[in-house]
N, C-alpha and C positions, 0 to 999 in steps of 0.2 A: 643299432642303426634304425632310425625312425623311417616310417614309410607312409605314403598317403592313403593306402587302403589297409583294411584289417586283414591280417594273415592268419590262416588256420594253424593249428599246432604242428601240422606236417611240413610247414613251409618256413624257412628262415632265409635271411639275406646276409651276405658277408662280402668282405673285400678279398677277391682272388689275387692271382699274380698281377703285379704292377698296379694294384688298386682297382682292377676291373670288377665292377659289381656283379655278383653271381647270386643265383637263387638255388638253394638246396631243398630238395623234396625228399622226405622219408615217410613212407607209410608201410603197412604190413606186407604189401606185395612187392615193393621195389623202392629203389632210391634213384635220384637223378640230380644233375646239376645243369644250370642254364645260365649263360652270360647275357646280361641285358644288351650288350653290344651285339647286334645281329639277331637277338633272341636265339642265340646259338646254343643248341643242346650239346653239352660236353660229355655227358655220360648217362647211361641208363642201365641199371643193374637190377634185374629181377632177383627176388629173394632166392638165395642158394645157388645162383648162377654167376658166370662171368659177365663182364660188361658186354652189352650188345655192340657198343661203339668203339671205334679206334680214334685216339688222339695221338698226334705225333709228339715224340719226346722233344722235338725241336720247334714246336709251334711257338709263334711269336705273339705274346699277349700285349698288344699295343693299340692305342686309340686309332681308329680309322684303318686298321690293318686286318685282313681276313685271317682267320684261325685255321690251321691245317688239321682237319679231322672233325669228328663229331657230326653235326648236321647244320651246315651253312644253308641259308635261304638264298637261292638265286631268284631275283625279281628286280625290275619288271621286264628283264630280258634274260635269255639264256645264251651263254657264250659271248662273243664279241658283239658290240652294238652294230646294227646293220648299216648305219650311215656315218657314224662318228667314232673312229678308232681311238680317240682320246678319252672317251668315256670308259668307266671301269668294266672289265669283263664280268659278266653275270649280274650286272646292276649294282646298286648301292645298298640294298637292304641288308646284306650280310656284314657290312661295316658301319651301319648306322645304329644310333641308340634307339631302343624300343622302350615303351612304357609297359609295366605290369599293371593292368587295369582291373584284374579280378583274380582271386585265388580261392578255391573252395574244396573241401573234402566231400567226396561222394561216398559216404561210408568210411570204413576203416582201411580199405585196401585200394582206394582210387582217389587221386587228386587231380583237379583240373585247373590249369592256369590260362589266362587270356592276356595276350600281349597286343599292343598297337604300335605301329610305326609312327614315331614322332614326326610332326610337321616341323621342318626347319629350313633355313636358307639353303643349306647344302643339299637337302633332299629336293627342294624345288629347282635348284640348279641342274641336278642330274635328271630329274623327271618332271617335266613341265605340265603334267596333267593332274587335275584334281581327283584324287582317289582316297578311299578309306581302306587301309590294309590292316587286317587283324589275323592273329595266329593263335589257334587253340592247341594246347598241349595237354594230353591226358596221360597220367602216369599210373599204371596199375599192373596187372599181370602181363599186359602188353602195352606198347607205346603207340599212342594214336595222335596224329597231327592233322590239322586243317588250316590251310592258308587261304584266307578269304579276301578277295578284292572287290570293292564296289566302285563303279564308275560314277563319279560326281560331275563329270563334264556334260555339256549339252550336245556332244558329238560322240561318235564311236571312237574307241581307243583299242589298241592292240597290245597284248601283254604276252610275255613268255615267262616261264618260271620253272624251278625244280627244287625239290627237297634233296640236297646234295649229300646223301647219307654215306658216311664212311663206316662200313661194318668191320668189326674185328674178326679176323679169321686166323686159323692155325698156320696155313701156308698156301700161298696163291696157286702154286702149281698142283696142289691136291684138291683145290676148291673148284666147284662147278656151279653154274646157274641153270636151273630148269624152269621151263614155262615159256620160253621165247622161241621154241622150235617153229619153223615155217614163217616166222616174221622176217621181213626185210629190215636191213639196217643201213645207215649211212656211216661209212668207215672213215673217220677223220684221219687215221694213219695212212689211208690210201687216197687222200684228197677228196673225201666225202663220196667216194664211189658207193653206189647202191648194190648191196649184196644180200643173198638169202641166208638165213640161219638154218643149219641142219643139226638136229640133236642138241645136246647140252653145250652151253658156252664154256670153253676151257681156256686156260691161260698159260702160255709159256713165253710170252713177250708182251710188248705194249698192246693194250686193248683200249680203244677210245671210240665208242659207237653210240649212235642214237637209233634205238629200235623203234619201228613205226607200227601203228595199229596193234599195239600190244594188249594182251588180256589183263584183267584186273588182279590176277594172282600170278606170282612167280616165287621161286624159293632159291636160297643159297644152301648148297650142300657142303658141309665142312666135316670130313671124316676125322681130321686131327683133333678138333675140339669136340667131336662127337655130338654135333648139333645141326639142325636145319633152322634157317631163318625164313619164316613165311611172311611174304610181303603182299598186302592187299592195297589196292589203290582205287581212287574214284576221282572223277574230273580230269582224267589223264588218259591219253592214248599213245603216249611215248614213254620209253624207258631208256635211260642212259646207263651204260655199263662202262666202267673205267678202272683200269689199273695201269700205272705208267711204265711198268717193267723197269729193269735195273738201269738201262742206259739213260732214259729220261729222268728217272728218280735221282740219279747221281748229279744231274744238272740242276735240280730244283732247289736243293739246299735246306729244305725244312721238313723233309720226310723222316729224318732220323736214320741211323745206321740200319740198313736192311729193312727199313720201315715198310717199303712197298710190298714185302712178302707177307705182311700181316694185316693188310687193309684191302678192301674191295668196295668200290662205290657202285651201288645199284640204285638209281635215282628215279623216283616218281616225278614226271616232268610234263611240261607243256613246251615242247621244243620242236624245231624244224617245221614240219607240216601241221603240227599240233598247237601252234600259237593260237591264242584266243582273242576274238573280236568281241568287245563288250559294248552294247548299246547304252545310252544314258540310263543311269540307275540300275543297270544290270549287275548281278553279283555272280562271281565265279569262285568256286571252292575247289582247291586242289588238296586231296586228302590221301594219307597213307597210314597204315598200321603195320606194326612189326611184332611178331611173336616167335619165341624160341621153342622148338620141340626137339625131342630126342632124335638122333641120327637114325 
């Protein structure tokens, strides 16, 4: 497969399911795969470890359709559009084609890719603002992401975003999230009522929450897989925690059999009170890094 930029030895392109173009990265520290549709990270496997990410066995690989699992990009809004319910939930970035504009090896154990959201008629229809959107993905001993938005308008614009990461876990009822104690959250299950978090976040039914004024570090504790996932964030003061539970999962149709038990979304976000107002030429960077350590 020919490509417009020179690719390092660690990077190859191939046709995935239904011909969807994917990027495969293999270096000494890790391997990863990324679909150009949505710049959607499908897997990240540190050497000698299990995949950090969960992809549904029933994910639909189709043009213009979101993929269930991995790391979708929510942009330029999070959740439903605030004025037009006909527009796609979480924006169009996760179903749009992105361009790989740079790929480089930073030594033998780190590879960095830079994607840019293509300008298209569809994108201009969904998002009428002039912006430059780039996404840096660094694959090494940890996975580091940075979503960069530049306002090219002559007026202020407002954006929301999230790195909608589906983490692979052993079992949802044994998994906890630490680091959000004493933060308030908006509980979607209870009509977005504002509630305080006390202690660890635990799961025994549907959880769909936007945590507010969150710290830059939290972690997922997974006793079944015997690992902790350390999450560091920048450019974000909100964290979304989501697992649909069995009742909602059974209605969704693309989570796979008992899939909800093995996934947990902890999302670095600009959501709710944390949406960003960008002045002309202002740049906003939403960043997250993920590292696996022993339990």
